[in-house]
VOPAGU-2260 file (C-alpha; in pm, 1 decimal, decimal comma):
REM VOPAGU-2260
SITE   aa  ch    i         X         Y         Z
SITE  MET   A    0   16183,2    5523,2   -2263,8
SITE  LYS   A    1   16207,9    5757,7   -1965,8
SITE  LYS   A    2   15991,8    5744,5   -1655,7
SITE  THR   A    3   15854,2    6086,6   -1746,1
SITE  ASP   A    4   15726,3    5939,9   -2075,8
SITE  LEU   A    5   15500,0    5692,2   -1894,7
SITE  PRO   A    6   15125,3    5765,2   -1890,8
SITE  LEU   A    7   15092,1    5635,4   -1533,1
SITE  GLN   A    8   15353,4    5681,0   -1264,4
SITE  CYS   A    9   15341,2    5331,9   -1115,3
SITE  ASP   A   10   15632,9    5202,1    -911,9
SITE  PHE   A   11   15742,3    4847,5    -992,1
SITE  SER   A   12   16076,2    4879,1    -814,9
SITE  GLY   A   13   16194,3    4547,2    -674,4
SITE  LYS   A   14   15957,9    4351,2    -899,8
SITE  VAL   A   15   16070,8    4093,1   -1153,6
SITE  ALA   A   16   15858,6    4101,2   -1469,2
SITE  VAL   A   17   15862,3    3817,5   -1721,4
SITE  VAL   A   18   15732,9    3905,5   -2068,4
SITE  THR   A   19   15681,4    3637,3   -2333,0
SITE  GLY   A   20   15673,4    3727,7   -2700,9
SITE  ALA   A   21   15918,0    4006,4   -2613,1
SITE  GLY   A   22   16094,6    3987,8   -2947,6
SITE  GLY   A   23   15792,3    4162,6   -3098,9
SITE  VAL   A   24   15720,2    4532,8   -3117,2
SITE  ILE   A   25   15434,6    4546,5   -2865,8
SITE  CYS   A   26   15573,5    4322,4   -2593,6
SITE  SER   A   27   15923,4    4467,9   -2618,7
SITE  MET   A   28   15764,1    4810,2   -2568,6
SITE  LEU   A   29   15574,2    4687,2   -2262,1
SITE  ALA   A   30   15899,6    4542,2   -2127,1
SITE  GLU   A   31   16068,9    4877,0   -2181,7
SITE  ALA   A   32   15787,0    5057,7   -2002,0
SITE  LEU   A   33   15803,3    4821,0   -1704,8
SITE  SER   A   34   16176,3    4881,1   -1679,9
SITE  ALA   A   35   16122,4    5256,2   -1685,4
SITE  ALA   A   36   15887,9    5206,7   -1389,5
SITE  GLY   A   37   16159,4    5025,6   -1195,3
SITE  ALA   A   38   16104,8    4656,3   -1271,5
SITE  LYS   A   39   16377,3    4407,5   -1353,9
SITE  VAL   A   40   16261,7    4258,5   -1682,6
SITE  ALA   A   41   16313,1    3917,8   -1841,4
SITE  LEU   A   42   16233,6    3929,5   -2212,6
SITE  LEU   A   43   16141,5    3584,9   -2346,1
SITE  ASP   A   44   16112,9    3497,5   -2711,7
SITE  LEU   A   45   16170,6    3202,9   -2942,1
SITE  ASN   A   46   16428,7    3427,1   -3109,3
SITE  GLU   A   47   16678,2    3490,5   -2828,1
SITE  GLU   A   48   16880,1    3734,8   -3037,8
SITE  LYS   A   49   16577,7    3962,0   -3080,7
SITE  ALA   A   50   16487,0    3941,9   -2713,6
SITE  ASP   A   51   16842,3    4016,2   -2608,8
SITE  ALA   A   52   16871,4    4306,9   -2853,0
SITE  TYR   A   53   16566,0    4471,4   -2695,5
SITE  ALA   A   54   16703,7    4394,1   -2349,7
SITE  GLN   A   55   17032,2    4563,8   -2434,8
SITE  GLU   A   56   16844,1    4877,2   -2539,1
SITE  ILE   A   57   16678,1    4879,4   -2197,3
SITE  VAL   A   58   17015,9    4836,5   -2028,3
SITE  LYS   A   59   17155,7    5128,2   -2228,7
SITE  ASP   A   60   16874,9    5342,1   -2085,7
SITE  GLY   A   61   16978,3    5244,1   -1735,0
SITE  GLY   A   62   16734,3    4959,2   -1674,8
SITE  ILE   A   63   16787,6    4602,1   -1563,2
SITE  ALA   A   64   16688,2    4354,6   -1831,5
SITE  LYS   A   65   16800,4    4037,0   -2000,2
SITE  GLY   A   66   16682,6    3841,3   -2301,7
SITE  TYR   A   67   16615,7    3469,0   -2291,1
SITE  GLY   A   68   16540,0    3217,3   -2561,0
SITE  ALA   A   69   16230,1    3017,0   -2473,7
SITE  ASN   A   70   15961,1    2822,5   -2654,0
SITE  VAL   A   71   15623,5    2887,0   -2490,8
SITE  LEU   A   72   15503,8    2550,9   -2626,9
SITE  ASP   A   73   15778,9    2352,9   -2456,1
SITE  LYS   A   74   15779,0    2293,9   -2079,8
SITE  ALA   A   75   16147,0    2202,0   -2066,2
SITE  SER   A   76   16242,1    2521,9   -2249,4
SITE  LEU   A   77   16035,9    2733,7   -2010,9
SITE  LYS   A   78   16177,2    2555,9   -1706,4
SITE  ALA   A   79   16532,9    2620,3   -1826,3
SITE  ALA   A   80   16454,6    2988,3   -1884,0
SITE  HIS   A   81   16286,8    3009,7   -1543,3
SITE  GLU   A   82   16595,6    2874,7   -1370,8
SITE  ARG   A   83   16817,0    3127,3   -1546,6
SITE  ILE   A   84   16582,0    3415,4   -1467,0
SITE  THR   A   85   16565,4    3322,2   -1099,4
SITE  LYS   A   86   16943,5    3313,8   -1084,5
SITE  ASP   A   87   16990,6    3640,0   -1277,5
SITE  LEU   A   88   16698,6    3853,4   -1157,1
SITE  GLY   A   89   16501,3    3668,6    -889,0
SITE  PRO   A   90   16158,2    3502,3    -869,6
SITE  CYS   A   91   15875,4    3625,9   -1090,5
SITE  ASP   A   92   15628,7    3886,7    -959,2
SITE  ILE   A   93   15466,0    3991,1   -1287,9
SITE  LEU   A   94   15392,8    3776,9   -1592,8
SITE  ILE   A   95   15277,2    3912,7   -1926,9
SITE  ASN   A   96   15170,6    3633,1   -2160,3
SITE  GLY   A   97   15240,2    3818,3   -2482,1
SITE  ALA   A   98   15328,3    3533,2   -2716,8
SITE  GLY   A   99   15058,2    3477,1   -2978,3
SITE  GLY   A  100   14962,2    3532,0   -3337,7
SITE  ASN   A  101   14784,1    3404,4   -3645,6
SITE  SER   A  102   14884,8    3193,2   -3947,4
SITE  PRO   A  103   14803,6    3224,3   -4318,8
SITE  LYS   A  104   14720,5    2853,0   -4309,1
SITE  ALA   A  105   14432,6    2933,4   -4073,9
SITE  THR   A  106   14305,7    3236,3   -4266,5
SITE  SER   A  107   14032,1    3244,5   -4529,8
SITE  SER   A  108   14039,8    3488,3   -4818,1
SITE  GLN   A  109   13660,5    3506,8   -4807,5
SITE  GLU   A  110   13429,5    3688,1   -4568,6
SITE  TYR   A  111   13130,1    3490,2   -4695,2
SITE  TYR   A  112   13149,0    3145,6   -4849,2
SITE  GLU   A  113   13129,0    3127,1   -5226,5
SITE  GLU   A  114   13269,2    2898,3   -5490,4
SITE  LYS   A  115   13635,2    2953,2   -5563,0
SITE  LYS   A  116   13700,6    3186,5   -5853,5
SITE  SER   A  117   14071,2    3108,5   -5866,9
SITE  GLU   A  118   14328,7    2884,8   -5703,6
SITE  ALA   A  119   14441,3    3185,1   -5501,0
SITE  ASP   A  120   14109,5    3184,2   -5312,2
SITE  THR   A  121   14111,7    3016,9   -4970,5
SITE  THR   A  122   13771,6    2895,6   -4857,7
SITE  PHE   A  123   13671,0    2757,8   -4519,3
SITE  PHE   A  124   13729,0    2410,3   -4662,5
SITE  ASP   A  125   14088,1    2496,7   -4753,7
SITE  LEU   A  126   14195,1    2585,8   -4399,9
SITE  LYS   A  127   14481,7    2361,7   -4295,8
SITE  GLN   A  128   14453,9    2154,3   -3980,0
SITE  GLU   A  129   14817,5    2220,5   -3896,4
SITE  GLY   A  130   14759,7    2593,6   -3934,3
SITE  VAL   A  131   14456,8    2591,7   -3705,0
SITE  GLU   A  132   14641,5    2377,3   -3449,5
SITE  PHE   A  133   14941,2    2611,1   -3462,4
SITE  VAL   A  134   14723,1    2915,7   -3389,7
SITE  PHE   A  135   14538,6    2745,3   -3104,3
SITE  ASN   A  136   14859,8    2615,2   -2952,3
SITE  LEU   A  137   15053,0    2940,3   -2983,0
SITE  ASN   A  138   14779,7    3149,4   -2826,2
SITE  PHE   A  139   14624,8    2917,1   -2568,9
SITE  ILE   A  140   14891,9    2660,4   -2482,2
SITE  GLY   A  141   15146,1    2942,4   -2515,6
SITE  THR   A  142   14962,4    3116,7   -2231,1
SITE  LEU   A  143   14888,4    2809,0   -2019,5
SITE  LEU   A  144   15243,7    2670,4   -2001,6
SITE  PRO   A  145   15423,1    2995,9   -1903,6
SITE  THR   A  146   15154,1    3052,7   -1639,5
SITE  GLN   A  147   15210,8    2702,8   -1500,6
SITE  GLU   A  148   15583,2    2768,9   -1489,4
SITE  PHE   A  149   15606,8    3121,4   -1349,4
SITE  ALA   A  150   15296,9    3137,9   -1128,6
SITE  THR   A  151   15468,8    2892,0    -893,9
SITE  ASP   A  152   15685,1    3183,7    -775,4
SITE  MET   A  153   15374,8    3392,6    -709,5
SITE  VAL   A  154   15198,9    3114,8    -517,9
SITE  GLU   A  155   15503,6    3087,8    -294,3
SITE  LYS   A  156   15503,0    3465,3    -233,2
SITE  LYS   A  157   15121,6    3478,7    -203,6
SITE  ALA   A  158   15130,9    3778,8    -438,9
SITE  GLY   A  159   15162,8    3848,7    -806,7
SITE  SER   A  160   14993,3    3975,2   -1118,8
SITE  ILE   A  161   14936,6    3800,7   -1450,2
SITE  LEU   A  162   14830,5    3980,7   -1766,8
SITE  ASN   A  163   14708,2    3789,7   -2070,4
SITE  ILE   A  164   14659,2    3932,1   -2418,4
SITE  SER   A  165   14310,7    3884,0   -2558,9
SITE  SER   A  166   14165,2    4065,3   -2860,7
SITE  MET   A  167   13860,8    4231,7   -3012,0
SITE  ASN   A  168   13809,4    3894,8   -3181,0
SITE  ALA   A  169   13721,3    3749,2   -2843,2
SITE  PHE   A  170   13409,1    3967,5   -2810,5
SITE  ALA   A  171   13281,4    3903,0   -3162,0
SITE  PRO   A  172   13456,9    3684,4   -3419,7
SITE  LEU   A  173   13599,1    3872,4   -3713,3
SITE  THR   A  174   13570,3    3738,3   -4064,7
SITE  LYS   A  175   13854,8    3546,9   -4233,1
SITE  ILE   A  176   14041,5    3451,4   -3913,0
SITE  PRO   A  177   13832,2    3182,6   -3739,4
SITE  ALA   A  178   14115,5    3009,3   -3555,0
SITE  TYR   A  179   14261,2    3330,5   -3415,1
SITE  SER   A  180   13918,1    3456,5   -3307,4
SITE  ALA   A  181   13835,4    3130,7   -3131,9
SITE  ALA   A  182   14177,7    3110,1   -2968,8
SITE  LYS   A  183   14150,7    3462,1   -2827,7
SITE  ALA   A  184   13799,7    3387,2   -2700,0
SITE  GLY   A  185   13966,1    3100,1   -2519,9
SITE  ILE   A  186   14217,7    3340,1   -2367,6
SITE  SER   A  187   13939,8    3561,0   -2229,5
SITE  ASN   A  188   13765,1    3259,5   -2080,3
SITE  PHE   A  189   14092,3    3123,7   -1941,4
SITE  THR   A  190   14169,3    3461,0   -1784,3
SITE  GLU   A  191   13843,5    3446,4   -1590,2
SITE  TRP   A  192   13908,0    3085,8   -1491,9
SITE  LEU   A  193   14257,2    3162,0   -1366,9
SITE  ALA   A  194   14136,0    3466,0   -1172,9
SITE  VAL   A  195   13892,3    3250,4    -978,8
SITE  HIS   A  196   14136,2    2961,7    -940,1
SITE  PHE   A  197   14410,0    3182,4    -793,9
SITE  SER   A  198   14178,2    3410,2    -596,3
SITE  HIS   A  199   14286,0    3265,4    -259,5
SITE  THR   A  200   14658,2    3290,9    -334,8
SITE  GLY   A  201   14704,8    3667,0    -368,3
SITE  ILE   A  202   14750,4    3641,5    -746,4
SITE  ARG   A  203   14539,5    3863,3    -970,9
SITE  VAL   A  204   14480,3    3766,0   -1333,9
SITE  ASN   A  205   14347,9    4005,4   -1597,5
SITE  ALA   A  206   14373,0    4064,6   -1971,3
SITE  ILE   A  207   14380,9    4347,1   -2218,3
SITE  ALA   A  208   14197,5    4325,7   -2549,5
SITE  PRO   A  209   14372,4    4557,7   -2793,6
SITE  GLY   A  210   14167,0    4702,4   -3072,8
SITE  PHE   A  211   14312,8    4747,4   -3416,4
SITE  LEU   A  212   14677,3    4840,2   -3437,9
SITE  SER   A  213   14862,8    4843,4   -3766,7
SITE  THR   A  214   15163,8    4617,2   -3716,6
SITE  ALA   A  215   15389,3    4396,6   -3927,9
SITE  GLN   A  216   15183,9    4096,8   -3817,1
SITE  ASN   A  217   14857,1    4215,4   -3975,6
SITE  ALA   A  218   14995,2    4436,3   -4252,0
SITE  ALA   A  219   14882,2    4202,8   -4531,4
SITE  LEU   A  220   14520,1    4224,8   -4413,4
SITE  LEU   A  221   14521,8    4602,3   -4372,9
SITE  TRP   A  222   14735,4    4738,8   -4655,3
SITE  ASN   A  223   14773,5    4661,4   -5023,5
SITE  LYS   A  224   15119,4    4607,8   -5166,3
SITE  ASP   A  225   15118,7    4964,2   -5299,8
SITE  GLY   A  226   15053,4    5100,5   -4949,0
SITE  THR   A  227   14687,5    5186,8   -5001,7
SITE  PRO   A  228   14432,7    5069,7   -4741,7
SITE  THR   A  229   14245,9    4747,4   -4807,1
SITE  ALA   A  230   13867,6    4726,0   -4800,5
SITE  ARG   A  231   13907,1    4562,7   -4458,1
SITE  THR   A  232   14086,2    4871,2   -4326,9
SITE  GLY   A  233   13794,8    5084,2   -4445,1
SITE  LYS   A  234   13550,3    4864,3   -4255,7
SITE  ILE   A  235   13760,8    4869,0   -3939,1
SITE  LEU   A  236   13794,9    5245,1   -3930,1
SITE  ALA   A  237   13427,4    5295,1   -4011,3
SITE  ALA   A  238   13340,9    5075,5   -3711,2
SITE  THR   A  239   13587,1    5247,2   -3476,5
SITE  PRO   A  240   13433,5    5565,4   -3329,8
SITE  PHE   A  241   13777,3    5722,4   -3290,6
SITE  GLY   A  242   13824,3    5672,4   -3666,2
SITE  ARG   A  243   14187,4    5560,5   -3646,9
SITE  PHE   A  244   14412,6    5269,6   -3561,0
SITE  GLY   A  245   14548,8    5251,2   -3209,3
SITE  GLU   A  246   14914,2    5304,6   -3126,9
SITE  ALA   A  247   15117,1    5048,9   -2935,1
SITE  LYS   A  248   15206,5    5302,6   -2665,7
SITE  GLU   A  249   14835,9    5337,6   -2582,8
SITE  LEU   A  250   14850,3    4990,2   -2428,3
SITE  ILE   A  251   15092,1    5100,8   -2155,4
SITE  GLY   A  252   14846,8    5286,5   -1930,6
SITE  PRO   A  253   14586,5    5006,3   -1911,0
SITE  THR   A  254   14864,2    4749,1   -1868,1
SITE  PHE   A  255   15013,6    4941,2   -1577,2
SITE  PHE   A  256   14674,4    4985,9   -1414,4
SITE  LEU   A  257   14599,7    4614,4   -1424,3
SITE  LEU   A  258   14947,6    4511,7   -1308,3
SITE  ASP   A  259   14977,3    4760,6   -1023,0
SITE  ASP   A  260   14867,2    4608,8    -692,6
SITE  LYS   A  261   14768,1    4947,6    -550,4
SITE  ALA   A  262   14577,5    5079,0    -850,5
SITE  SER   A  263   14378,5    4760,4    -913,2
SITE  SER   A  264   14394,0    4574,7    -582,9
SITE  PHE   A  265   14029,2    4460,4    -613,2
SITE  VAL   A  266   14037,3    4394,3    -987,4
SITE  THR   A  267   14073,8    4040,8   -1118,8
SITE  GLY   A  268   13919,8    3838,5   -1400,3
SITE  ILE   A  269   13846,6    4128,1   -1636,0
SITE  VAL   A  270   13924,1    4169,1   -2004,4
SITE  MET   A  271   13976,3    4538,7   -2077,6
SITE  PRO   A  272   13907,6    4662,6   -2432,5
SITE  ILE   A  273   14156,6    4920,5   -2560,7
SITE  ASP   A  274   13985,3    4982,7   -2888,2
SITE  GLY   A  275   13878,8    5340,1   -2959,9
SITE  GLY   A  276   13517,5    5241,9   -2898,6
SITE  PHE   A  277   13504,3    4952,4   -3146,6
SITE  ASN   A  278   13342,2    4710,1   -2901,6
SITE  ALA   A  279   13079,2    4964,2   -2798,2
SITE  TYR   A  280   12973,7    5059,2   -3152,5
SITE  HIS   A  281   12707,8    4856,3   -3329,1
SITE  GLY   A  282   12691,2    5030,6   -3662,3
SITE  VAL   A  283   12406,4    5273,5   -3601,5
């Protein structure tokens, strides 16, 4: 990605940006965009090979980046990564808490409860405790622990910006994915809490709430095996005034705005929808 490809010409030169979940498509793209705007980027992921592969692509384009293996649910793992990042790149100025996701074990096959018609049906009563706990931990604890670890650098500098990843689910719970919806609602609430808590330290905390993007993570909910859209896709697009799915690159502009200390110097504690109008539309 070249600087001329960026939707906003922000300057993050001299900043160290830490991005969790950077082995995924969206967060690796945000890491690439930050590098194009001058930041030194640490890409963190449970899969270090993936994170490092994306980092090497950034380096090939002339950026400064490195991949690190880290488990956002393990303090010791995050501390070890933090020490390496400080040595390699410097203390953290920007943190994107991008690690998150859902689990089939926390997903119902039904929008409305009814008796099971086959063993393949998953009702509310079939949701697995371990699946629900995994989703809550990955999304909420996976945001709390990296913030505890890397915000220490920002407190010391009395400056910094944290961006969390919420969701449309946080505004109104979507059917079939109760754990993910509740976890993302927690992220929105936690974003507001952190913004107030850090308000005297020079740290701003905000979140983006992406609308519906078609990614590998949600492909099974949106597309049939033959590539045709599911009934759920039809509902989503009918409720999205723009009438289409969003593209990952459309997250860059809002992300840059919220991270840039000049552009959003008086903005903290907000959750910004990036949704093609989905949150504003009420069906009539």
